[in-house]
N, C-alpha and C positions, 0 to 999 in steps of 0.2 A: 423354156430356154432363157438363158441370161441375155440381157440386152447390154450392148456396149455403147459407150459414148465418149466423145472428146478424146479420140486417139491421137497419138503423136508418134513420129518415127525418130529412132535414135540409131547411132552407129555402135557396133560392137567394138570392144577393145581389140587392138591389132592382133594379139595372139589368138583371140577367139576366132577371128576371121580365118587365120591359118588352120586352126583346129577343125573348124567346120568344113573347110575345103578338103582336108585329109579324110574326115569322116565320110564325105560323099564319094571321094574318088579313089581312096587307097585301102581303107580298112574294112573290106567286105568278107574276108574268109571266115570270120567268126562273128557274123552280124547278129546271131541270136542272143549274144550277151547283153544287148540293149535291154531286153525284158528284165533280166536279173537286176541290172543297175536301177531301172525305174522302180521296180518293186522294193528294192533296198531303200531307196529314197523315201518312198511312201511309208515303209515300215518305220524308218527313223522319225518321220513326222508324227506317227502315232505314239511312239515311245516318248517323244518330247512333250506331247500333249498330256499323256498320263502323268508325267512327272510334275508339270506345272499345275495340273488339276488337283494334286494333293494339297496344295495351298489355296486353290480357288476352284471348287468343283463346278462353279457356274460356267467355266470354259467348255464343259461338255454340252452345254445348251440343251440339257434334257436327254441327250443320247450318249451314253457311255460305252456303247458297243463299238469298238474300233474295227474297221473293215477296209479292205482294198478291193475294188471292183474292176474287173477287166471285161470289156464289151466290144467285140468286133462287129463291124457293120459292113457286110460285103457289098451291099448296094451303093453305099456312100464311099466305100474304100477307105474307111477310117478305123483306127483302133483307139479305144478310149480307156484310159486308166484313171480311176478316181479313188481318192482316199478321204476319210473324214478326220484327218490328223490336225496338226497345229495350224497349217496354212501359212500364208505370207502376206505381209503388208506391201504397199507399193515400193517403199524403199528397199525392202528385202528382195523383192522381185528384181529390181535393177541391180542390186549388189550380187545376187546369186546367179542370175541368168545372163547378165550383160557384161560382167567383168570376170577376171580370173584372179583377183587380188588374193584370194585364199585357197584357190583350187589346186595350185601346183601345176597347172596346165603348161605354163611356159617351160618348166623343166621337162615335162612329158614330151614336148615337141623336140627338145634336144636329143632325146633318146631314139627317135625314129631313124631307122637305118635305110629305108627305101625298100626293104624286103617285105612284101605284103604279108607273107605267112608269119614272119616273126613280129612285125609291127602290130598285127591284129591282136596278139596276145597282150599288148600293152594296154588295151582298152580296159580290161578288167583289172590288170595289175595296178594301174595308177588311178583307178577310181574316177574315170572321166564322168561317170554318172549321167546327168541330164543330157549332156551334149551327145551321148551315144544314140539318142533318139533319131538324130539326123542320118544315121547309117541306113535306116530303112524308110525315113519319111522325107517327102519333098517340102512339107510344111508342118510346123508344130504350133498348136495353140495351147495356151495355158489359162485356165480360169481358177482363181484362188482367192480365198478370204481367210484372214486370220481369225482364229477362235476367239470369241468374245467381242469381236468388232461388229458393228451393224451391217446389215445386208448391203447398204449403199456403198460400203467401203471395199467392195470386191474389186479385184484387179484383173485386167485382161492383158495378155502378152502373146505376141505372135511373131514368127519369123520363118522365112524360107531358106535360111542358112546362107544368105547371099551377102552378109556383112551388115545387114540392118535388122532391127526388130521394131515391132509396133507395140506401143504401150497405151493402155486406156483404162477407163473405169468400167465396172460391170456390176449389175444388181444380182447378188448371189444370196439365195435364201439359206444354202447349206454351207457350213464351214469346210475347210480343207482345200484340196487341190484336185483339179481335173485336167488331165493332159489329153489332147486330141491329136493323134498322129495321122496325117494324111499320107498314106503309104504310096510309094512309087508303084508303077504297074508291075514291075518285076519282083516286088516284095509282097505280093498278095497271099503268099503262103502263111503269113502271120495273121490272116483273117480266119484261118481254119481252127475251129474250136478244139479239136483233138490235138493239133500241133501246139496250140497255146497251153493247154493243160499239161502236156508232157514236159514242156519247157518250165512251167511253174514247179512241177514236182521235181524236175531235175536240178534246178538252181535255187528254188525258194521254198522248199518243203519245210525247212526249219524256221522260217520267219514266224515270229510270235503272233503277228496280226493275221487273222484269217484272210485268205485271198479267195474272192467269190467270182464265179462265172455262171452263165446260164446253162441249165441242163439242155440236153438235146431235145428238140421239140417233139412232143408226142403226136402220133397220127390223129387226125380228126375222126370223131365218131359219128356214124350215121349221116355222113355228108355235111356235118356242121363245121363251124370254124374250130381249128385246133386250139387247145388251151395254151395260154401264155406260159412259156417255160419258166420254171422256178429257178431261183438262185441256189447254187450248191457250193460248198466249200471245197476248194481244190487241194489245198496244202494241209499238212498235219497241224501246223500252227502251235507247236509246242517248243518251249525253250530247251534245246537239245542238252545243254549242260545240266539240267535238273533231272535228267533221266539216268538210270543205272547204266554203268559201262557195259554190262552184259546184254543190254537191250539195244545197243547202238552198233551198227556195222561200220567197218572201215570206210565204206563209201559215204555213209552219212557224216562221219567225222571229216572227211575230205571236203564234202559239200559245204559243211558249216565253216571250215577254214576259208574257203573261197568267198563265203559271204562276209566274214569279219575282216578279211584282209584285202579284198578286191584283187586277189592274185588269181591268175588263171591256171597256174601250175599247182601240182599237189604239194602238200607239206611233207617234209622228210620224216617227222615223227611228232607225237603229241603226248601230253600227260593230263589225265582227267582225274580230279581228286575231290572228295567231299570230306571236310574236316569238321569235327565237333569237339568242343572242349573249351579251353580258354579262349580260343578263336573259333568262330563259327562261319565257315565260308565254303564256297565251291569254286574251283578254278579249272579252266581248260586252256592249256598253253600249247602253242604250236611252234615248231622250228621250220621256217620257210625253206624252200629248195633254192630260191634265187634271191639275190640281194635287191632291194628296191632302189630306185634311182636316187633317192635323197638320203641314202645311208650315212653319208659323210656330212650332211647338213645337220649339225648338232642342235640347231635351233628349230628344226622342222618338228611339227606335231607328231608325237608317237606315244605309244603306251597301250594298255589293255582297255577293253570296253568294260566299264564299271556299271554294275547293277547293285541296288540295295533292295533286298526282299523282292527280287525279280522286277524291280522298277528301274528303267534305264536312267542313268545319271549323266554319264559323259562318254564320249568316244575315245579320247586319248588321255586316259588317266596315267600320267607318267610317273606318279608317286610310288607305284608298286614294284618297279624294277629299276635297277641302276642303269646308268647311261650305256655301259658297255654291253648290256643285254637288250639294247633298243631294237634289235631285229625280232625279238620274240613277239608273237601275236596271240590274241586270245581274249578270254572273258574271265572276270572275277565277279562273283556275286556273294556279298557278305551281309549277314543280319546284324553285325556289330557296329555298322556305321549309321549315324543319324541321317534321316531323310533330308534335312535341310543342309546337307554337307555342301561346302563350297571348295574351290581350289585352294584358298588360303587355309581353311580349316584342315583340309586334307594334309597339307604340308606340315602341320604342327600337331597332328593327332597321334597319340601314342599307339592307338590301335593300328593306324596306317603304318607306323614304323615297324610294328610286329608283323603285319601282313607283308610288308616289303621284304623283311628278312625271310619269311616263310616262302614267298614267291621266288626269291633269289635262289634259295637252296633247292627249291623244286625245279627251277630251270636248269641249274648246274647239274642236278642229279639226272635230269632227262638227257642232257648232253653226255654225261658219263656213261649212262646206260646205252646210248646210241654208239658211243665209241667202243664199248665192250662187245656189243652184239652185232654190229654191222659196220665193219671198217670202211667199206666202200661208200656207204651213205655218210659216214662221219667225215671222210675225206672230201666229199662233195660239200658238206657244210663248211669245213675248214677253208676250202678254196674260196668260198663266198664270203665268209664272216670271220675268218681267223684273225685278220688285222684288227677287227673291232674287239674281239675277245682279249687281245693283248693289252687293251686299256685297263683290264680288270685288276691286276695286282696293285696298280697305283691308286685306283678308285675304291677298292674294297679289300682292306687289309684283313678283315675277319675271314674272308673266303679265299685268301691268297693261295693256300695249299690246294684247295679244290680246283681253282682255276689253273694252277701250274700243271696238274695232271692232264688237263685238256689241251695244253699247248702242243703245237707241232712245229718242227723245224727241219730245214735241210741239213744235211750232215755229210762229212767226208766218208762216212760208212757206205753211202750209196753214190755220192758224187752228183746226184741229180738235183735239179732246181726245185722239184716238188717237195713241199714241206709235209713230211709224213713220219718223222721220227719224234717220238715222245720222250720226255725226260726219263720216264721209267725204262723205256727201251735202252736209252744211253747208259743209265746206271747198271742195267743188267749186263752190258757188254764191257764195263770198265775193267782195265787191266789190274792184276794183283798189285797192290801197293799204290794205286792211283787214288788221290785224296780229293780231287776236284772235278767238276764238270767243266770242260774247256769250251770256249766259244770265241768266234771272231766276228766283228761287226764291220760291214762294208756297205757302200751305196749301190751295190748290185751283186748278183750271184757270181758273175764272172770275176769281179774284183775280189769277192770273198774267197773263191776257190784258188785264185792266183796270188793271194796274200803271202808275202815272204814270211810272215809270222807262223805259217803252218809247216815250214820246212822240217824243223826238228820233230814235230809231231808225226809227220808222214814217215820220217826215218825210223821212229820208234814204234810206229803202228798204233798211235793213240788217236782215238776218234775226237773230232772237233765239230761243234755245231756251227753252221754257216748262216749268219743272220744278215739279211739284206733289206728287210722292210724298213721304212723310214722311222717307224715307231720302236724298233728293236732295242736301240740303246737306252731309250727312256724306260722301256719295259724292264731291262736288266738292272737298271738303277734301283728298281723297287722289288726285284726278285733276287735276293742274295743267296738263297739256298733252296734245295729241293730234297725233302725227306732226310734232312740232316747233312746233305752233301753240299758244300759251297760251290757257287758258280764263279768261274774265273775267266776274265777277258785276257786272251793270249797277247793282246797288244797293249796291255796296261801293266806298269810296274815291272820289277825285275822277275825274270822267269825262274821259278823254283819247282823242279819236277819231283822233289822229295825222294821217295824210295825208288822212283823210276830211274834214278841216276845213281850209279855205284860210286864208291869212294875213290877208285882209281881215276874216274872221269873228273871228279871234283878237284883232286890234287893237280891233274894235268891242266885244268882250267885256271887254277891259281897261279901256276907257273907261267902260263901264257899271258895272263893279265900283267905280270911283272915285265915281261918282254915287250909288251906294247904300251906300257905306261907313258913313255915319252911321246909316242904317236898320238894317243888319245888326248894328251895335253895340248899338242900342237893343233890338232883338228878343232879342239874346243876353242882355242884362241882365234882360229880362222873363222869359225862359225858362231862366235860369241853373241852376235846380234840375232841369231836364228834359233839356237838350241840352248836348253838349260844346262846340259852336260853331255859328255861323250864317254862311252864305256864299251868294252868288248862284250860279245854275246855268243851264246852257243845254241840260240834258237834258230840260227840260219845255217843252211848247208850249201845253198846255191847262190844266194844273193850276197853282195858285198856289205850291205847295210840296210837298216830299217829304222823307222821312227816309232817310239813308244810313248804313251801318255803316262805321266806320273800317277801314282796310285789314287790320289784324290782330286785330280784335275778333270775337267770336262772332256769327254771323248771327242774325237775328230768329227764323227758323223753328226753328233748333236750340235757341235759348234758350227758346222756348215749349214745345218737346217736353220738355226737361229740367225745366223748372218744373212742367209737368203731371205728371211722374213723381216730383215731390217732391225733386228734387236741387238742391243749392246751385249757383248759377252766379255767376261773378265780376261785380262791379258794373261797368257801362259805360253811357255815354250815347251816343245817336245824334247825328249831325250834321244840322241842319236846312238844307236848300237852298231858297232862294226864287227864283221865276221873275220876273225884272225886267220882262218883257214882259206880265205878267198885270195886268189893270186894278186888281184889289184891291191888289196889291203897289205899283203905281204911285201909287194913292191914299194908301196908307200913307206913301209916301215924300214926298208933298206936304203931308200934314197934320202938325200939331204933336202933341206927346205929351200925351194925356189918357186918361181912363178908357175912352172908346170905342175908342181905338187899342189899348189893352191887351186889350179884349174881342176885337177883330178878330184880333190876333196869336194869342191863345189858340185861337180858332176855327180859324184856318189851321193851327196846330200839331196840334190834335186831329183835324182832317180828314186831315192827313198820316198820323197814326197809324192811323186807320181804313183809309185807302187801302193801307197797308202790311200790313194784317191784324192789327194789334194792338188790344187792348181799351183803353178809356179808363179813366184812373185815377178820374175822377169824372164819371160819365155825367150825373148830374142837373145839375151845374154847367154842362156843355156844353149841355144842353137849355135851361137858363135863359138862357145867353148868346145862343143862336140866337133864342129867342123875343124877347129884348130888342132884338136887331138888326132882326128882322122888324117889330116894332112901330114902331121908328124910321123904317123905310123906308115904312111905310103912312101915316105922318102927312103 
């Protein structure tokens, strides 16, 4: 046994105290997950030692056989997990077990809803790891020594999960880490050998490091003492991605996904491929079923697990997928990368560039296959990750067409808020003579469906895509066409329906424009500080007026987003279009110029701003004008 000396007590970081309290009191419905988390940590320690030992084999200290040992002690009520991996120094123990500076636990805490059944799933999903031991243990002891360090530099750590931990020195002859979990009285089920073995096979059968447990004791012979049970390997301990696809069951694929992602739910789909030729690599990519809590934290660590010749290199190799595919999980194992690869070298290596292109096409192909073969699952994916995929056309010009096929939008065809219409669906329903894919951008689905810019399209039965995500206008600025068909914002520039409008309509419009020329000039003078110009329009059927953006100006939604972020935006004025068939506009055209005319013009303009999702510059003046007009009508 190791002897400890000169121990000291320290306080946990505040967030760790909260987490430990939740572990003990709330997250019990899936408590068996703790074993998978601890085995995963031990496996990572072995992988890291293997990598470092390639440069310095003395770190193996004469023992290169990596193992994880699990040993229950029913009499003592303890469960011990031991590995001969990399181990930790004193500073690493304090950093990894006493704080959450790099663990993401603070964000994990924000996700808890108070529902035990739902919250328990967050344990595996967010990789709580070591802290999950406190689900079943009243006290946890850690004995650890860094590989290559002398026996006297062992470290002892202990805590009862009460906000403090004890730190001391230990004399440890063996490298690696030993966890001793003092189980609570109601958690003694985890001291049963069969129960433990079934959990190892369920969660960790794919872990590359062998997991060892004692065999069941044999009966004594001739009244003598029974022989000491031997150690046996419980898991298969093979790198799953190196096996043939025909040899792997769906259940094994899902188990491996849960290991690499720390997600408790199943993946939606996966793609397993072995490539030989100019590039030599194996990849196993997964599409999760649920978005992680840090999906929108662009600086958060993410990426594939990277192996070189089956040797673990790094956890979050972000160089192999673009940022808009940051939700993809999995493993890449390549023989083409040098073993002394570093993050900086990876970023500038031509092989990595080629692998990134291959992985990107593989991931997009996997999504396209899912969309073609299982619309329900693809809709589930889109609801979780669609807004992230919309970043793609701006970030990845080379794959813009492939990404465009995967996009989904709400549409006037269904009228629902669900984004389930593809651009290919839209093109297939286009009217004869229609030359563009029409869309409208608003800051909410209701505002999109109620936009006055849709009125003429409804009248003529032309489908319009309803875009209401914050990213949509930015997306469309980088997606100008689909399969040769241009995309057109119905609230931008002059409306030209082309062959959808006959010659008689065009001539009638020209005549009407002449009749209202003096009115448009007068309105332009009244609103010269607010609008660029005024013109008649035929995109409206029910509303008196609407505001449109000039062809090359920034859209209203993008302007609002940038202004809300405190960014300077270039000055520009919208164009006011009036509906010559609306009674209010016709009345204005018949009346002379007076103060009442000015009030009506201002009200029509301000209503157009409101209908477009903009705020009023002077809301009180608008209310006064409305009240004044109402009083005149009531006389």
